[in-house]
SEMAR-812911 format. One line per 5 residues: their letters; for each residue x, y, z of C-alpha. Coordinates in nm, 3 decimals. Example, Ala and Ser with C-alpha at 12.3 -4.5 7.8 and 13.67 -1.06 7.14 Angstrom:
BEGIN
as	1.230,-0.450,0.780 | 1.367,-0.106,0.714
REM end
This chain:
BEGIN
xxxxx	-5.954,-13.333,-2.643 | -5.694,-13.569,-2.496 | -5.458,-13.479,-2.216 | -5.166,-13.516,-2.454 | -5.309,-13.270,-2.707
xxxxx	-5.376,-13.012,-2.437 | -5.023,-13.056,-2.304 | -4.891,-13.007,-2.658 | -5.082,-12.679,-2.681 | -4.928,-12.560,-2.358
xxxxx	-4.585,-12.671,-2.478 | -4.625,-12.459,-2.789 | -4.652,-12.152,-2.572 | -4.375,-12.251,-2.333 | -4.115,-12.386,-2.572
xxxxx	-4.223,-12.238,-2.906 | -4.281,-12.591,-3.040 | -4.553,-12.614,-3.299 | -4.739,-12.941,-3.356 | -4.835,-13.008,-3.715
xxxxx	-5.209,-13.020,-3.646 | -5.201,-12.665,-3.501 | -5.087,-12.417,-3.761 | -5.262,-12.104,-3.629 | -5.046,-11.859,-3.430
xxxxx	-5.069,-11.956,-3.065 | -5.185,-11.671,-2.840 | -5.337,-11.639,-2.499 | -5.684,-11.574,-2.648 | -5.665,-11.894,-2.850
xxxxx	-5.556,-12.101,-2.550 | -5.820,-11.940,-2.331 | -6.089,-12.048,-2.576 | -5.952,-12.403,-2.600 | -5.915,-12.444,-2.225
xxxxx	-6.257,-12.297,-2.150 | -6.411,-12.554,-2.380 | -6.203,-12.856,-2.288 | -6.066,-12.808,-1.936 | -6.349,-13.010,-1.778
xxxxx	-6.232,-13.313,-1.974 | -5.891,-13.303,-1.804 | -5.860,-13.482,-1.472 | -5.720,-13.311,-1.162 | -5.387,-13.490,-1.176
xxxxx	-5.319,-13.359,-1.526 | -5.427,-13.007,-1.425 | -5.171,-13.018,-1.147 | -4.896,-13.132,-1.384 | -4.983,-12.860,-1.634
xxxxx	-4.967,-12.593,-1.366 | -4.634,-12.720,-1.240 | -4.489,-12.715,-1.594 | -4.598,-12.356,-1.652 | -4.471,-12.250,-1.310
xxxxx	-4.126,-12.378,-1.397 | -4.120,-12.159,-1.706 | -4.249,-11.849,-1.527 | -3.978,-11.833,-1.266 | -4.143,-12.036,-0.987
xxxxx	-3.915,-12.297,-0.838 | -3.967,-12.547,-0.557 | -4.220,-12.557,-0.274 | -4.592,-12.594,-0.302 | -4.773,-12.496,-0.614
xxxxx	-4.904,-12.139,-0.614 | -5.270,-12.045,-0.607 | -5.279,-11.889,-0.953 | -5.523,-12.045,-1.196 | -5.407,-12.229,-1.505
xxxxx	-5.522,-11.944,-1.727 | -5.349,-11.684,-1.513 | -5.025,-11.878,-1.530 | -5.052,-11.893,-1.909 | -5.125,-11.521,-1.929
xxxxx	-4.830,-11.435,-1.706 | -4.608,-11.659,-1.915 | -4.717,-11.476,-2.230 | -4.634,-11.142,-2.068 | -4.304,-11.271,-1.930
xxxxx	-4.415,-11.217,-1.570 | -4.338,-11.433,-1.270 | -4.560,-11.503,-0.970 | -4.256,-11.576,-0.754 | -3.884,-11.542,-0.809
xxxxx	-3.677,-11.848,-0.877 | -3.316,-11.915,-0.790 | -3.240,-11.886,-1.160 | -3.400,-11.543,-1.168 | -3.164,-11.423,-0.894
xxxxx	-2.869,-11.459,-1.131 | -2.975,-11.167,-1.347 | -3.273,-10.990,-1.186 | -3.207,-10.708,-0.938 | -3.345,-10.734,-0.586
xxxxx	-3.685,-10.576,-0.613 | -4.044,-10.683,-0.598 | -4.203,-10.871,-0.885 | -4.559,-10.828,-1.001 | -4.835,-11.064,-1.103
xxxxx	-5.063,-10.925,-1.369 | -5.419,-11.063,-1.358 | -5.585,-11.199,-1.670 | -5.800,-10.890,-1.708 | -5.499,-10.656,-1.731
xxxxx	-5.453,-10.461,-2.052 | -5.110,-10.512,-2.200 | -5.114,-10.154,-2.330 | -5.079,-10.036,-1.971 | -4.752,-10.227,-1.930
xxxxx	-4.412,-10.091,-2.023 | -4.096,-10.262,-2.127 | -3.945,-10.111,-1.813 | -4.174,-10.347,-1.622 | -4.076,-10.644,-1.836
xxxxx	-3.712,-10.577,-1.919 | -3.588,-10.891,-1.749 | -3.730,-11.234,-1.802 | -3.998,-11.316,-1.542 | -4.091,-10.952,-1.522
xxxxx	-3.920,-10.771,-1.236 | -4.030,-10.408,-1.223 | -3.772,-10.137,-1.285 | -3.847,-9.791,-1.156 | -3.696,-9.559,-1.414
xxxxx	-3.512,-9.536,-1.743 | -3.173,-9.368,-1.728 | -3.105,-9.188,-2.055 | -2.763,-9.046,-2.131 | -2.545,-8.973,-2.435
xxxxx	-2.235,-9.189,-2.449 | -2.047,-9.069,-2.756 | -2.090,-8.760,-2.973 | -1.937,-8.715,-3.314 | -1.979,-8.439,-3.569
xxxxx	-2.109,-8.661,-3.850 | -2.398,-8.898,-3.899 | -2.344,-9.241,-3.744 | -2.460,-9.539,-3.950 | -2.382,-9.849,-3.742
xxxxx	-2.343,-9.932,-3.375 | -2.330,-10.284,-3.231 | -2.212,-10.468,-2.923 | -1.987,-10.765,-2.976 | -2.126,-11.109,-2.896
xxxxx	-1.971,-11.097,-2.548 | -2.083,-10.739,-2.487 | -1.726,-10.629,-2.406 | -1.674,-10.417,-2.719 | -1.897,-10.163,-2.890
xxxxx	-1.833,-10.081,-3.256 | -1.931,-9.744,-3.405 | -1.914,-9.668,-3.779 | -1.949,-9.303,-3.873 | -1.981,-9.098,-4.188
xxxxx	-1.646,-8.934,-4.101 | -1.485,-9.255,-4.241 | -1.377,-9.394,-3.905 | -1.471,-9.710,-3.720 | -1.424,-9.679,-3.345
xxxxx	-1.408,-9.968,-3.100 | -1.488,-9.892,-2.737 | -1.407,-10.094,-2.427 | -1.749,-10.119,-2.261 | -1.609,-10.255,-1.932
xxxxx	-1.351,-9.977,-1.900 | -1.580,-9.673,-1.889 | -1.624,-9.680,-2.268 | -1.260,-9.601,-2.329 | -1.158,-9.581,-2.693
xxxxx	-0.991,-9.912,-2.768 | -0.912,-9.875,-3.136 | -0.975,-9.627,-3.415 | -0.972,-9.753,-3.773 | -0.965,-9.523,-4.073
xxxxx	-1.182,-9.684,-4.339 | -1.057,-9.714,-4.697 | -1.234,-9.669,-5.031 | -1.528,-9.482,-4.874 | -1.783,-9.299,-5.085
xxxxx	-2.073,-9.132,-4.902 | -2.027,-9.333,-4.581 | -1.948,-9.664,-4.421 | -2.270,-9.851,-4.499 | -2.249,-10.173,-4.296
xxxxx	-2.022,-10.353,-4.051 | -2.016,-10.701,-3.900 | -1.823,-10.894,-3.636 | -1.687,-11.242,-3.698 | -1.837,-11.516,-3.481
xxxxx	-1.511,-11.551,-3.286 | -1.507,-11.171,-3.233 | -1.150,-11.140,-3.363 | -1.234,-10.964,-3.689 | -1.472,-10.713,-3.838
xxxxx	-1.563,-10.631,-4.196 | -1.713,-10.315,-4.344 | -1.857,-10.198,-4.676 | -1.932,-9.881,-4.869 | -2.004,-9.769,-5.225
xxxxx	-1.706,-9.964,-5.352 | -1.636,-10.295,-5.527 | -1.418,-10.388,-5.228 | -1.509,-10.475,-4.873 | -1.242,-10.454,-4.603
xxxxx	-1.134,-10.696,-4.330 | -0.984,-10.566,-4.004 | -0.883,-10.718,-3.673 | -1.053,-10.612,-3.350 | -0.752,-10.631,-3.118
xxxxx	-0.455,-10.395,-3.113 | -0.204,-10.676,-3.151 | -0.179,-10.618,-3.527 | -0.311,-10.373,-3.782 | -0.476,-10.601,-4.036
xxxxx	-0.665,-10.395,-4.294 | -0.717,-10.608,-4.603 | -0.926,-10.517,-4.910 | -1.138,-10.800,-5.050 | -1.238,-10.745,-5.412
xxxxx	-1.583,-10.882,-5.503 | -1.530,-10.822,-5.878 | -1.886,-10.697,-5.939 | -2.053,-10.709,-6.278 | -2.137,-10.337,-6.293
xxxxx	-1.949,-10.014,-6.231 | -2.146,-9.831,-5.963 | -2.168,-10.081,-5.680 | -2.244,-10.095,-5.309 | -2.265,-10.377,-5.055
xxxxx	-2.562,-10.272,-4.842 | -2.532,-10.564,-4.602 | -2.269,-10.822,-4.511 | -2.225,-11.104,-4.260 | -1.957,-11.354,-4.166
xxxxx	-2.058,-11.715,-4.210 | -2.112,-11.902,-3.879 | -1.772,-12.075,-3.912 | -1.597,-11.747,-4.013 | -1.465,-11.894,-4.340
xxxxx	-1.676,-11.680,-4.574 | -1.834,-11.338,-4.597 | -2.188,-11.310,-4.735 | -2.283,-10.985,-4.911 | -2.606,-10.838,-5.048
xxxxx	-2.545,-10.572,-5.313 | -2.697,-10.295,-5.519 | -2.666,-10.499,-5.840 | -2.932,-10.751,-5.718 | -2.669,-11.018,-5.658
xxxxx	-2.551,-11.215,-5.357 | -2.175,-11.252,-5.319 | -1.972,-11.503,-5.118 | -1.606,-11.433,-5.049 | -1.381,-11.717,-4.924
xxxxx	-1.126,-11.596,-4.669 | -0.899,-11.899,-4.711 | -0.859,-11.867,-5.087 | -0.892,-11.488,-5.077 | -1.131,-11.491,-5.371
xxxxx	-1.494,-11.441,-5.456 | -1.654,-11.782,-5.502 | -2.019,-11.697,-5.577 | -2.206,-11.425,-5.762 | -2.577,-11.511,-5.775
xxxxx	-2.873,-11.322,-5.918 | -3.103,-11.323,-5.616 | -3.366,-11.046,-5.648 | -3.528,-10.807,-5.894 | -3.400,-10.497,-5.711
xxxxx	-3.134,-10.384,-5.463 | -3.051,-10.637,-5.190 | -3.057,-10.430,-4.872 | -2.998,-10.696,-4.608 | -2.876,-11.050,-4.541
xxxxx	-2.846,-11.268,-4.228 | -2.787,-11.629,-4.124 | -3.066,-11.804,-3.935 | -2.843,-11.928,-3.651 | -2.479,-11.971,-3.548
xxxxx	-2.443,-12.317,-3.700 | -2.658,-12.296,-4.011 | -2.599,-12.304,-4.386 | -2.936,-12.132,-4.427 | -2.953,-11.756,-4.474
xxxxx	-3.217,-11.501,-4.572 | -3.201,-11.194,-4.795 | -3.431,-10.892,-4.818 | -3.472,-10.660,-5.114 | -3.644,-10.356,-5.256
xxxxx	-3.848,-10.600,-5.465 | -4.053,-10.649,-5.140 | -3.946,-11.014,-5.096 | -3.747,-11.209,-4.842 | -3.579,-11.517,-4.987
xxxxx	-3.433,-11.824,-4.817 | -3.106,-11.976,-4.941 | -2.909,-12.293,-4.863 | -2.535,-12.246,-4.894 | -2.486,-12.615,-4.978
xxxxx	-2.678,-12.599,-5.307 | -2.573,-12.261,-5.444 | -2.441,-12.233,-5.796 | -2.116,-12.046,-5.842 | -2.261,-11.805,-6.098
xxxxx	-2.615,-11.697,-6.186 | -2.640,-11.381,-6.392 | -2.988,-11.364,-6.540 | -3.223,-11.604,-6.360 | -3.308,-11.661,-5.995
xxxxx	-3.281,-12.038,-5.969 | -3.117,-12.136,-5.640 | -3.360,-11.987,-5.388 | -3.518,-12.237,-5.148 | -3.830,-12.023,-5.130
xxxxx	-3.977,-11.675,-5.087 | -4.182,-11.489,-4.828 | -4.455,-11.261,-4.954 | -4.627,-10.994,-4.748 | -4.449,-10.660,-4.760
xxxxx	-4.583,-10.394,-4.995 | -4.259,-10.197,-5.026 | -3.889,-10.272,-4.999 | -3.729,-10.461,-4.709 | -3.463,-10.261,-4.520
xxxxx	-3.341,-10.519,-4.269 | -3.379,-10.883,-4.170 | -3.275,-11.035,-3.838 | -3.295,-11.390,-3.707 | -3.411,-11.513,-3.368
xxxxx	-3.106,-11.739,-3.394 | -3.318,-12.053,-3.356 | -3.316,-12.162,-3.721 | -3.690,-12.098,-3.756 | -3.801,-11.741,-3.704
xxxxx	-3.682,-11.411,-3.845 | -3.817,-11.057,-3.873 | -3.805,-10.806,-4.156 | -3.826,-10.428,-4.137 | -3.977,-10.254,-4.438
xxxxx	-4.039,-9.926,-4.614 | -4.412,-10.005,-4.585 | -4.363,-9.895,-4.220 | -4.401,-10.240,-4.068 | -4.201,-10.523,-3.918
xxxxx	-4.314,-10.876,-3.999 | -4.243,-11.203,-3.820 | -4.185,-11.510,-4.039 | -4.161,-11.886,-3.991 | -3.929,-12.046,-4.248
xxxxx	-4.142,-12.362,-4.245 | -4.419,-12.169,-4.423 | -4.268,-12.091,-4.760 | -4.482,-11.959,-5.042 | -4.572,-12.169,-5.347
xxxxx	-4.670,-11.853,-5.539 | -4.451,-11.719,-5.818 | -4.307,-11.405,-5.656 | -4.243,-11.240,-5.992 | -4.619,-11.195,-6.029
xxxxx	-4.674,-10.996,-5.710 | -4.395,-10.736,-5.679 | -4.619,-10.444,-5.776 | -4.520,-10.153,-5.551 | -4.145,-10.161,-5.524
xxxxx	-4.070,-9.900,-5.792 | -4.350,-9.658,-5.707 | -4.230,-9.514,-5.376 | -3.915,-9.317,-5.293 | -3.886,-9.350,-4.918
xxxxx	-3.646,-9.057,-4.903 | -3.957,-8.840,-4.940 | -4.259,-8.872,-4.711 | -4.579,-8.894,-4.922 | -4.864,-8.646,-4.903
xxxxx	-5.151,-8.751,-4.674 | -5.389,-8.753,-4.972 | -5.166,-8.983,-5.175 | -5.260,-9.349,-5.226 | -4.910,-9.442,-5.106
xxxxx	-4.981,-9.272,-4.774 | -5.279,-9.503,-4.716 | -5.062,-9.806,-4.786 | -4.801,-9.683,-4.538 | -5.073,-9.631,-4.277
xxxxx	-5.162,-9.999,-4.299 | -5.498,-9.962,-4.477 | -5.398,-10.231,-4.726 | -5.261,-10.580,-4.681 | -5.114,-10.818,-4.935
xxxxx	-5.370,-11.085,-5.022 | -5.101,-11.356,-5.003 | -4.935,-11.231,-4.684 | -4.761,-11.528,-4.516 | -4.626,-11.349,-4.211
xxxxx	-4.716,-11.467,-3.861 | -4.744,-11.117,-3.712 | -4.717,-10.753,-3.824 | -4.587,-10.475,-3.599 | -4.667,-10.109,-3.667
xxxxx	-4.591,-9.779,-3.496 | -4.236,-9.690,-3.597 | -4.147,-9.518,-3.925 | -3.892,-9.607,-4.193 | -3.774,-9.325,-4.419
xxxxx	-3.446,-9.196,-4.565 | -3.220,-9.491,-4.469 | -3.212,-9.866,-4.403 | -3.338,-9.864,-4.045 | -3.274,-10.185,-3.851
xxxxx	-3.468,-10.407,-3.612 | -3.377,-10.704,-3.392 | -3.501,-10.959,-3.140 | -3.416,-10.881,-2.778 | -3.140,-11.098,-2.622
xxxxx	-3.223,-11.457,-2.541 | -3.016,-11.456,-2.223 | -3.196,-11.176,-2.040 | -3.536,-11.160,-2.212 | -3.588,-11.493,-2.386
xxxxx	-3.624,-11.309,-2.717 | -3.954,-11.174,-2.584 | -3.937,-10.839,-2.764 | -3.861,-10.683,-3.101 | -3.686,-10.347,-3.092
xxxxx	-3.617,-10.106,-3.376 | -3.491,-9.761,-3.463 | -3.725,-9.514,-3.626 | -3.737,-9.203,-3.844 | -3.918,-9.014,-3.564
xxxxx	-3.599,-9.017,-3.348 | -3.725,-9.297,-3.122 | -3.665,-9.660,-3.028 | -3.975,-9.880,-3.036 | -4.003,-10.203,-2.838
xxxxx	-4.278,-10.446,-2.943 | -4.414,-10.749,-2.765 | -4.351,-11.042,-2.997 | -4.671,-11.230,-2.908 | -4.924,-10.947,-2.895
xxxxx	-4.772,-10.695,-3.135 | -4.828,-10.411,-2.887 | -4.579,-10.128,-2.841 | -4.465,-10.177,-2.483 | -4.212,-9.894,-2.481
xxxxx	-4.108,-9.592,-2.685 | -3.769,-9.445,-2.593 | -3.685,-9.090,-2.699 | -3.379,-8.870,-2.652 | -3.248,-8.792,-3.002
xxxxx	-3.267,-8.502,-3.247 | -3.253,-8.711,-3.567 | -3.354,-9.053,-3.693 | -3.219,-9.366,-3.525 | -3.067,-9.597,-3.785
xxxxx	-2.931,-9.875,-3.565 | -2.988,-10.011,-3.214 | -2.808,-10.267,-3.001 | -2.928,-10.436,-2.681 | -2.644,-10.554,-2.458
xxxxx	-2.645,-10.938,-2.457 | -2.620,-10.966,-2.076 | -2.757,-10.643,-1.927 | -3.055,-10.411,-1.952 | -2.881,-10.147,-2.164
xxxxx	-2.977,-10.041,-2.516 | -2.742,-9.824,-2.723 | -2.892,-9.620,-3.005 | -2.716,-9.498,-3.319 | -2.849,-9.176,-3.464
xxxxx	-2.792,-8.934,-3.745 | -2.765,-8.656,-3.487 | -2.409,-8.785,-3.437 | -2.459,-8.952,-3.100 | -2.477,-9.292,-2.942
xxxxx	-2.710,-9.283,-2.642 | -2.764,-9.528,-2.360 | -3.102,-9.638,-2.223 | -3.071,-9.833,-1.898 | -3.343,-9.947,-1.658
xxxxx	-3.238,-9.875,-1.301 | -3.382,-9.945,-0.957 | -3.431,-9.600,-0.810 | -3.484,-9.235,-0.891 | -3.194,-9.148,-0.661
xxxxx	-2.951,-9.334,-0.887 | -3.067,-9.129,-1.186 | -3.037,-8.799,-0.997 | -2.683,-8.879,-0.883 | -2.586,-8.976,-1.235
xxxxx	-2.730,-8.654,-1.378 | -2.528,-8.446,-1.130 | -2.210,-8.628,-1.229 | -2.286,-8.577,-1.596 | -2.332,-8.203,-1.549
xxxxx	-1.989,-8.181,-1.387 | -1.826,-8.389,-1.659 | -1.979,-8.182,-1.938 | -1.776,-7.883,-1.824 | -1.455,-8.083,-1.865
xxxxx	-1.515,-8.300,-2.173 | -1.584,-8.078,-2.473 | -1.492,-8.099,-2.839 | -1.219,-7.875,-2.976 | -1.326,-7.808,-3.332
xxxxx	-0.991,-7.647,-3.416 | -0.807,-7.970,-3.339 | -1.033,-8.215,-3.519 | -1.263,-8.064,-3.777 | -1.535,-8.296,-3.904
xxxxx	-1.702,-8.272,-4.239 | -1.969,-8.507,-4.372 | -1.896,-8.728,-4.671 | -1.573,-8.600,-4.824 | -1.365,-8.520,-4.522
xxxxx	-1.038,-8.717,-4.524 | -0.801,-8.706,-4.228 | -0.443,-8.760,-4.339 | -0.314,-8.788,-3.985 | -0.213,-9.129,-3.853
xxxxx	-0.262,-9.024,-3.494 | -0.569,-9.153,-3.313 | -0.687,-8.836,-3.147 | -0.949,-8.856,-2.875 | -1.077,-8.508,-2.952
xxxxx	-1.353,-8.623,-3.189 | -1.571,-8.791,-2.926 | -1.667,-8.719,-2.570 | -1.829,-8.892,-2.277 | -2.117,-8.759,-2.072
REM end
């Protein structure tokens, strides 16, 4: 093995760059085997350069090279752990000791609280606290791209915007229009000036985020069938269009400049539950459906209309055994994940499209109602437990442990800024948040503090806070802090505040689906802080 090839292998791990001659997923075990066999062929000068390159990417900066072996450096890099702290690390890692995990360590013994920041500074405790409580199920909750605003969409037909930097003060309250059952999905525009929401309605609605004006514009998609719902929607990267995935198996594109629907494309054989763009500059987007498939699309080659045949798809990804509930991109134009009713998350590389006719393999999508958990003796139960795998599965990795029932539960990559996209986190039917290690597939943390399923989750883009969205009517905060004393002080303050901040049910009565508040006043009585 040449020095260049070995360096390319290391670069795959460090940068995520994949050379064409190496198509297998790159893991520590694979590199360990390669290096054990070939390291003697590499001269000392190249060994030194390799170590220095890895040190740079594990938080070590300047000075003499450390004493860690090449393999230990690779292992620490895979775990996101630093041997020493760099100047760069000081910009977002609290002042506390870092750890070096030896090669023999078992990743199952590590927690995401140990690895929450890039380069692996240890955090002592998780501070759990409810932030907002409503009297209806909450469907969506997301930070804005800057992390300054948090958007909550509830079954009580209101969207609430909170000022995160001002003690979560209510910034704006929007009464949603044309709502049946609930607000199903929401999305920010890339410039963070607008949001859009959907429900069981042929119209989606565009609103502004600021209080400077009260834009609330219906956008008619003119669907082909009567009963219609947009399950997922996204602004295009340049904020000129809105992409929608709908219950009628079609993708819709709405042009904001012309104020008209421009595309209606037959895209799947069942409901389209989710759509997302692959990065902030791309024309490429992915859709996920109850037909078990994820499909890739190129905006530049889409036909305006396609009613009966699926013709414009760039390609399909096969691997799930039941419907896909959510897709999310790593925002690098290459990798995305899909959450599924088969109780798994899968990682995909868009460069590995299937050449199999997907119409021949969608065999399970009509045989399982995920609103009902199957009996343990049922064949479906064995599939959900992971006893079966699709023979043509193209996914890079499969993650299991969480559960997906009753609703379209969502999953995401952790923020690039603070974690390097090192984790996958998801809500779950068992009232928990699961955090997976992307490379190993292990569950590195399970966060619990809810009384009902968690439908949505949002990791702050620049801090160590995760906000959960649950059907128990609460948003809850999970923050990794430095000391037990900080948690105890916070709990004492919360106990005092609970006596002051309580709901007055006589002033603001909440029902579930059909409650309609005719008042134009934005009362603060329907939420409270803890």
